[in-house]
N, C-alpha and C positions, 0 to 999 in steps of 0.2 A: 528301461531298467536303471535303477539307482546304483551308481558306482560305490563300492565300499572303500572307504579311505579313513583318514583321520577324523575323529568325531568333531562336529562343528562346535566351536566355542560359543558359550552363551555370555550375555552381559555386554559391557561396553566394548566397542571395537578398539583394537590396540592403537596406541599413539603415544607420543612423548608428552612430557609435562607441559610443553609449550605449544602443543598442537592447536589449541583453540586460538591462540594469538596468531599462529602461522596461517590458519584458515582465514581469519579476518583480514590479514595482510594480503593474502592471495586473492580474496574476494574483492578487495579494493582495487587491486591491479586488474583483475579480470573484468569487473564491471566497468572500470575506467577505459579499458582498451576495446572491449567487445560490446558494451552497452548491456542493458538488462535482458533484452530478448535473446540475444545470441549467447549470453553466458550460460554455462551449465554447471551443475554441481560437480560433475565428473571432472571438468576442466579446472575448476577451482581446487578440487582435491589434489589433482595432479600437480598444480602449482605449489600447493602446500606440502607435497610429499606425503600425503596420507591417503587412506582408503576413503572412498566416497561415503561409506557407511558411517565413518566418524563425523563427517560433515553433518549428516542427517541426525546423528546422535546429539551433537551439540546444538544444532540450529533448526532441525526439522526440514522445512521446505526451502526452496530458493527464495521465496518471498520472505520467509522468516530471517534468512541470512541477510538479505538486502535491507530489511528493516533494521537489523542490528547494525549493519555497516553505516547506514546514513542517518540512523536515529529517527526513523519514522515513528511517530507517537501513536498512530492508529493502524488498524489492520483491516482495510476494506475487503481484502480477499476472504477474511473470516466472517466479518460482520454484515457485509452487504447482502449476501444471499438470504439471511434471515429477515432483513428489512424488506426485500423484494417479495418474499413469500407471505408477507402479511396482507391485510385487506388492500385490494388494489386501489380503492379510492383514497387511501391514506398514504400511499407510498411516497408521494412528494413531500408531505409533511414529515414522515418518518426519516427520510434521508436528511432533511435540513436539521431536524432535532438531533439525530445521531451525531452529526458533525459539530453542531454548536455545543451540545452538552459535553462532548469530549473536550472541546477547546476551552470550556469553562473551568476545567481542572487545571490548576496552576502548572503542574509539571508537563502536561500535554501541551498547554499553550506555549510555555517557554520553548520546548523542543520544536513544536510546530512552527513557531515564528522564525526560529533560527533556520529551520529547513526551508521555509518559504523564501526568506531573504537570500539564502545561499543559492537556491534553485533559480531565482530571478537573476542573480548576478554572476553565475558561474557557468562557463561553457562545458564543464565536466558534469556538474550536478544536474543541469537542466535536462539533457537527454536521458539521464538515468532515471530521474523522477518521472519524466514523461513516459518512458517505457514501462515503468512499474505501474503507473496509473492506467496506461492504455491496456495493459494485460489484466491487472488485478481489479480495477474498478470499472473502467469503460467497457472492457470486453465482457465482464460478468453481467453488467446491466444490459448490454446489447443482446446477449444471448437469451435473455428472458423476454425480449420484445419480438413479436411475430410480425414485423413490418420491414419493408425494403430499406428504409433509412435508419435502421436501428443504431448503427454506429454514430451517425450524426446526432441523433437524439441523445444518446448516452454522453457524447462529447459536450453537447450543450449543457447537460446537467453538470458535468465536471467543471465547465467554464463558469457556470452560475455559482457553484460552491466555492471555487477558487477565488472568484471576485469578491464574494461575501467575506471569506476569510481574510483576504488582503485588506479590504476596506475596514473591517471591524477590528482586526487584531494587529495589523502591521501599520497601516496608515492611521488608523484610529479616528475615522471621521466621527465627529462628536455625537451626532444624533444616532448613528448606527451603533457606536460603541456603548451608548447609554441605553439603547433599547433592550428589553428583556428577551430572553430566548423564546418565550411563548409568543411575543408579538412578532418576532422575525419568522418563526415557524408559520404563523398565520398569514403573513404577508408574502413570504418567499415560497412557501410550500406549494401554493397553486401554480406558480410559474414552473417549478420543477415537475409538477404533475402534468402540466400541459406539454412540456418537452417530451415527457415519456409517453403519454397516452392521447394527447390532443390531436 
């Protein structure tokens, strides 16, 4: 039986004018102390002194909030399922093309390189980024593979992509930096495909 009480308010959950900034500050602290996996929207809301509905209103999911906090320029949690649902024989190439075409956009490249450099050199950012990738990228890929070593296969894909990004956009190895996206898709795609389905 539904209890009769005050009518439920519609629209944006209540919060002060600085609520968004407080949520971001609370998320930085929560992610920093607990890591990505253990952090919850409810705990972040409690730190910020707001209702968890307000966190969802401003940022959507935990992945959305994390992307906002650390400046992730891509959303594998949103994009990867569509890639994996495409023709199976082209998944490797589609994964490589997705990442490279995103990084060819100047704003994505700038933010992505900063994030990669920070993750490599920071004891705080490295486990946060690793947790995010483990759950939102590697975990999603692994769940689509019907094999015993699915997590290892998905992690190998992540390592291949991470190495490609570091070599092309951070270290800027000349031949790799000069290669076209199409050439790299042709050369690296089959390796990713083999990791997934070989």
